[in-house]
C-alpha positions in Angstrom: 10.8 123.4 -57.3 9.6 121.1 -54.5 12.4 121.7 -52.0 10.7 121.7 -48.6 10.7 118.4 -46.6 8.4 117.6 -43.8 9.9 114.7 -41.8 7.6 113.0 -39.2 8.5 110.0 -37.1 5.8 107.3 -37.1 4.0 106.6 -33.8 7.2 107.9 -32.2 6.9 106.6 -28.6 5.5 103.3 -29.6 8.2 102.9 -32.3 11.0 103.5 -29.7 9.4 100.7 -27.5 9.3 98.3 -30.5 12.9 99.2 -31.4 14.2 98.6 -27.9 12.2 95.4 -27.3 12.3 93.1 -30.3 9.5 91.0 -28.9 7.1 94.0 -29.5 7.8 94.3 -33.2 4.8 93.6 -35.3 2.5 93.6 -32.3 -0.1 96.2 -31.1 1.6 98.4 -28.6 0.1 101.1 -26.3 2.3 103.5 -24.4 0.8 104.8 -21.1 -1.0 102.8 -18.4 -3.8 105.3 -17.8 -4.2 107.4 -21.0 -2.9 106.4 -24.4 0.2 108.5 -25.1 1.0 106.7 -28.3 -0.1 103.6 -30.2 1.7 101.5 -32.8 0.1 101.2 -36.2 -0.9 97.7 -35.3 -3.0 99.1 -32.4 -4.3 102.0 -34.5 -5.8 99.4 -36.9 -8.2 98.4 -34.1 -9.3 102.1 -33.5 -6.9 102.9 -30.7 -6.0 106.6 -30.7 -3.9 109.0 -28.7 -5.6 110.6 -25.6 -8.0 107.7 -25.4 -8.4 106.1 -22.0 -6.4 102.9 -21.6 -9.5 101.1 -20.5 -11.3 101.9 -23.8 -8.1 101.0 -25.8 -8.0 97.6 -24.2 -11.6 97.0 -25.1 -10.9 97.8 -28.7 -7.6 95.8 -28.8 -7.5 93.2 -26.0 -4.3 91.7 -27.4 -2.4 95.0 -27.1 0.8 95.2 -25.0 0.6 98.2 -22.7 4.0 99.6 -21.6 4.9 102.5 -19.3 6.3 105.7 -20.9 10.1 106.1 -20.9 10.5 109.8 -21.6 14.3 109.8 -21.3 14.5 107.2 -24.1 12.2 109.3 -26.3 14.3 112.4 -25.7 17.5 110.6 -26.6 16.0 109.2 -29.7 14.7 112.7 -30.7 18.2 114.2 -30.3 19.7 111.5 -32.4 17.2 112.1 -35.2 17.7 115.8 -35.1 21.5 115.3 -35.5 20.7 113.5 -38.8 18.4 116.4 -39.8 21.0 119.0 -39.1 23.7 117.0 -40.8 21.6 116.7 -44.0 20.0 120.2 -44.4 21.3 123.7 -43.7 18.0 124.9 -42.4 15.9 122.9 -40.0 12.7 124.1 -38.3 11.7 121.8 -35.4 8.0 121.5 -34.8 8.1 119.0 -31.9 10.4 116.3 -30.7 9.3 114.0 -33.6 8.8 116.3 -36.6 10.5 119.1 -38.5 10.7 121.0 -41.7 13.9 121.0 -43.7 14.8 123.4 -46.6 17.1 121.8 -49.1 17.1 124.4 -51.9 20.3 124.8 -53.9 21.7 121.4 -52.9 21.1 119.6 -56.2 24.7 119.9 -57.5 26.6 119.1 -54.3 24.2 116.6 -52.6 21.3 115.6 -54.8 17.7 116.4 -55.7 15.2 116.9 -52.9 13.8 113.4 -53.5 17.3 111.9 -53.3 17.9 113.8 -50.1 14.6 112.6 -48.6 15.5 109.0 -49.4 18.9 109.5 -47.8 17.3 111.0 -44.7 14.9 108.1 -44.3 17.7 105.6 -44.8 20.0 107.3 -42.2 17.3 107.6 -39.6 16.5 103.9 -40.0 20.1 102.8 -40.0 21.5 105.2 -37.3 18.5 105.6 -35.0 16.5 102.5 -35.8 13.2 104.3 -36.3 10.8 104.6 -39.3 10.1 108.1 -40.6 7.8 109.5 -43.2 8.8 112.4 -45.4 6.7 114.7 -47.6 8.4 116.8 -50.2 6.6 119.9 -51.8 7.0 123.5 -52.7 5.4 124.9 -49.5 5.4 124.0 -45.9 1.7 123.3 -45.8 1.7 120.9 -48.7 4.9 119.1 -47.5 3.1 118.4 -44.2 0.0 117.2 -46.0 2.1 115.0 -48.2 3.8 113.3 -45.2 0.4 112.7 -43.7 -0.9 111.0 -46.8 2.4 109.0 -47.1 2.2 107.5 -43.5 3.3 105.1 -42.3 7.0 104.8 -43.2 6.5 106.4 -46.6 7.9 109.1 -48.9 5.8 111.3 -51.2 6.9 114.1 -53.6 4.4 116.5 -54.9 5.7 118.3 -58.1 4.6 121.9 -58.6 2.6 121.0 -61.8 0.7 118.3 -59.9 -0.3 120.2 -56.8 -4.0 120.7 -57.6 -4.4 117.1 -58.8 -3.0 115.9 -55.4 -4.5 118.5 -53.1 -8.0 119.0 -54.3 -9.4 115.5 -53.9 -8.4 115.3 -50.3 -10.9 115.6 -47.4 -11.4 119.2 -46.3 -10.0 118.2 -42.8 -6.6 118.2 -44.4 -6.6 122.0 -44.4 -4.9 123.6 -41.4 -7.5 125.2 -39.2 -10.3 122.8 -40.1 -11.2 121.1 -36.8 -14.5 119.4 -35.8 -16.5 122.6 -35.6 -15.3 124.1 -38.9 -15.6 120.7 -40.6 -19.2 120.3 -39.5 -20.0 123.8 -40.9 -18.5 123.0 -44.2 -20.0 119.6 -44.6 -23.4 120.8 -43.6 -23.4 122.9 -46.8 -22.0 120.1 -48.9 -18.3 121.1 -48.8 -16.3 117.9 -48.2 -13.0 118.3 -50.2 -10.2 120.8 -50.5 -11.1 121.4 -54.2 -14.6 122.4 -53.2 -13.2 125.0 -50.9 -11.0 126.3 -53.6 -13.9 126.7 -56.0 -16.6 127.9 -53.5 -17.9 131.4 -53.4 -15.6 133.4 -51.1 -18.6 135.3 -49.6 -20.2 132.1 -48.5 -17.0 130.9 -47.0 -16.7 134.2 -45.0 -20.3 133.8 -43.8 -19.5 130.3 -42.6 -16.2 130.6 -40.8 -15.4 134.4 -40.6 -13.2 136.6 -42.7 -9.8 135.7 -41.2 -10.3 132.0 -41.3 -11.9 132.1 -44.8 -8.9 134.0 -46.1 -6.6 131.3 -44.7 -8.6 128.3 -45.9 -9.0 129.8 -49.4 -5.2 130.4 -49.7 -4.3 127.0 -48.5 -6.8 125.3 -50.8 -4.8 127.0 -53.6 -1.5 126.0 -51.9 -0.6 129.7 -51.2 1.8 129.5 -48.3 4.6 132.0 -48.3 6.1 131.0 -44.9 9.8 130.1 -45.1 11.5 127.3 -43.2 13.2 129.0 -40.2 15.6 127.7 -37.6 14.0 127.2 -34.3 13.2 130.3 -32.3 12.8 130.4 -28.6 9.3 129.5 -27.5 6.9 132.3 -26.6 5.3 130.4 -23.7 6.0 127.6 -21.3 3.2 125.5 -19.9 1.9 122.2 -18.5 -1.4 120.6 -18.0 -3.0 117.8 -16.0 -5.9 115.6 -17.3 -8.3 114.8 -14.4 -10.8 112.6 -16.2 -14.4 112.7 -15.0 -13.7 111.7 -11.4 -15.2 113.9 -8.6 -13.1 116.9 -7.6 -12.8 119.3 -4.7 -11.4 122.9 -4.5 -8.5 121.5 -2.5 -7.6 118.9 -5.2 -7.7 121.6 -7.9 -5.4 123.8 -5.8 -3.0 120.9 -5.5 -3.1 120.6 -9.3 -2.2 124.3 -9.6 0.7 123.9 -7.1 2.2 121.0 -9.1 1.7 122.7 -12.5 3.1 126.1 -11.4 6.1 124.4 -9.8 6.8 122.5 -13.0 6.4 125.5 -15.3 8.4 128.0 -13.2 11.2 125.4 -12.8 11.4 125.1 -16.6 11.5 128.9 -16.9 14.4 129.3 -14.5 16.3 126.4 -16.1 15.9 128.2 -19.5 16.7 131.6 -18.0 13.3 133.0 -19.0 10.9 135.3 -17.3 7.3 136.0 -18.3 4.4 138.5 -17.7 1.2 136.7 -18.6 -0.2 133.8 -16.6 -2.8 131.7 -18.5 -5.2 129.2 -16.9 -6.8 126.7 -19.3 -9.8 124.5 -18.3 -11.7 121.8 -20.0 -15.2 120.9 -18.8 -17.2 117.7 -18.6 -19.1 118.7 -21.8 -15.7 119.0 -23.6 -16.0 122.8 -23.9 -13.0 124.9 -22.9 -12.3 128.2 -21.2 -9.2 130.3 -20.9 -8.4 133.0 -18.3 -5.3 135.2 -18.2 -3.7 138.0 -16.3 -0.7 140.1 -17.3 1.6 141.2 -14.5 3.3 144.5 -14.2 6.7 142.9 -14.1 8.2 139.8 -15.7 8.9 137.0 -13.3 9.8 133.3 -12.9 8.8 133.3 -9.2 6.8 130.2 -8.2 5.1 132.2 -5.5 4.0 135.1 -7.8 2.8 132.8 -10.6 0.9 130.6 -8.1 -0.8 133.5 -6.5 -2.0 134.8 -9.9 -3.1 131.3 -11.0 -5.1 130.9 -7.8 -6.9 134.2 -8.5 -7.8 133.1 -12.0 -9.1 129.7 -10.7 -11.2 131.6 -8.1 -12.8 133.7 -10.9 -13.6 130.5 -12.8 -15.0 128.5 -9.9 -18.7 129.2 -10.7 -18.2 127.6 -14.1 -16.4 124.6 -12.6 -19.2 124.0 -10.1 -21.8 124.1 -12.8 -20.0 122.2 -15.6 -17.3 120.0 -13.9 -13.6 119.9 -14.9 -11.6 117.3 -16.8 -8.4 119.2 -17.4 -6.4 122.0 -15.8 -3.5 123.8 -17.5 -1.1 126.6 -16.6 1.2 128.5 -18.9 3.3 131.7 -18.7 3.5 133.7 -21.9 5.2 137.0 -23.0 8.5 135.4 -22.2 11.8 137.3 -22.3 15.4 136.5 -21.4 16.0 136.8 -17.7 18.3 139.7 -16.9 20.8 139.4 -14.0 18.8 139.5 -10.8 15.7 140.7 -12.6 13.7 138.9 -10.0 15.2 140.9 -7.2 13.9 144.4 -7.7 12.3 144.4 -4.2 13.1 142.5 -1.0 10.1 140.2 -1.2 11.0 139.3 -4.8 14.6 138.7 -3.9 13.7 136.4 -1.0 11.3 134.4 -3.3 13.9 134.2 -6.0 16.6 133.0 -3.6 14.3 130.3 -2.2 13.4 129.1 -5.7 17.1 129.0 -6.7 17.9 127.0 -3.5 15.2 124.4 -4.3 16.4 124.2 -7.9 19.9 123.4 -6.8 18.8 120.6 -4.5 16.6 119.1 -7.2 19.4 119.3 -9.7 21.7 117.4 -7.4 19.3 114.9 -5.7 16.4 114.6 -8.2 13.1 116.4 -8.8 11.4 114.5 -6.0 14.0 115.6 -3.4 11.8 118.6 -2.4 8.1 118.8 -2.9 5.2 120.8 -1.6 3.3 119.4 1.3 0.0 119.3 -0.6 1.6 117.0 -3.2 2.9 114.4 -0.8 1.3 111.0 -1.7 -0.2 112.2 -5.0 0.6 110.3 -8.2 3.1 111.7 -10.6 1.5 113.6 -13.5 2.7 112.8 -17.0 5.4 115.2 -18.1 5.9 115.1 -21.9 9.5 115.7 -23.2 10.0 119.1 -24.9 12.3 120.5 -27.5 15.3 122.4 -25.9 14.4 126.1 -25.6 
């Protein structure tokens, strides 16, 4: 039976702005003064897309209303929507602040069919939170997500088990998870443009095109083979942040200031969640849109700003020749291999204890007086980077 729901809020940030300001309803809305964080469907009709520069977006849609992001409002709206999810279904797996899988198996007698539950979910989110939401219903997580994508905006689509091939196979090959621009180009270059063509192509050719592991995944998905169960949210395996720099000129000092800001934000989140981690990861995007990742695993888990920053600086130094040759448009830092922080785990040595006590003192001040109460000297006068709201850890 098709009993997995994929619920996805439509143009979430823009929808919250239109909900809270009636004068924006029905008008093209862009969230974000510098980079497009979200666009209403009225703006998307003109070609405006997320991550596009606001300048380009205004060229495409001069009549659009550009509003600043209000992350606190988005976080509150997300919490209200998830309260509806958790009231409706016994098992909810959050994917982000605006989408989730719900498993409604075995609820037919006491609540209703999956389709009836999906209708009730959409009605309650609209009535209680004031936002449009699209729901896909299918037998697997993969197909439920595809169904919601096809049903957007503000739609509902059920894919019965006996209609899965008829629904899935005519879709563009890009609907398969794992088919990005590179894989899409490889497949289309040999005449493969639909999911059905992947399902019926020679497996050896698929392996030659994309590699054995990805070929196995794409072939399974093309036949809707997806054994993953809906699971309640697990604690995240990494915590990170990034800063888009655009194509403006840069200096080593500016990149170092980016690192300071990013590491400060990441380690603050770690301490707030009582997490420590061992692997520091540096992510870079270059002027030619290629990317590179560098990482280092520490001997001991930590949430120390000083330790993570020192490691991040070493990684950036190793990557500097590439940056000088190819430019840099994005810098990201994350800490992976996370674990729960044990009592005083940071204080195994005097230096670690001193660093931990300083971090904790700064956190207390920021908690009481705001995140800007204390900042690093190199960050004074710099514009605030966009900090996207996250699911609770």
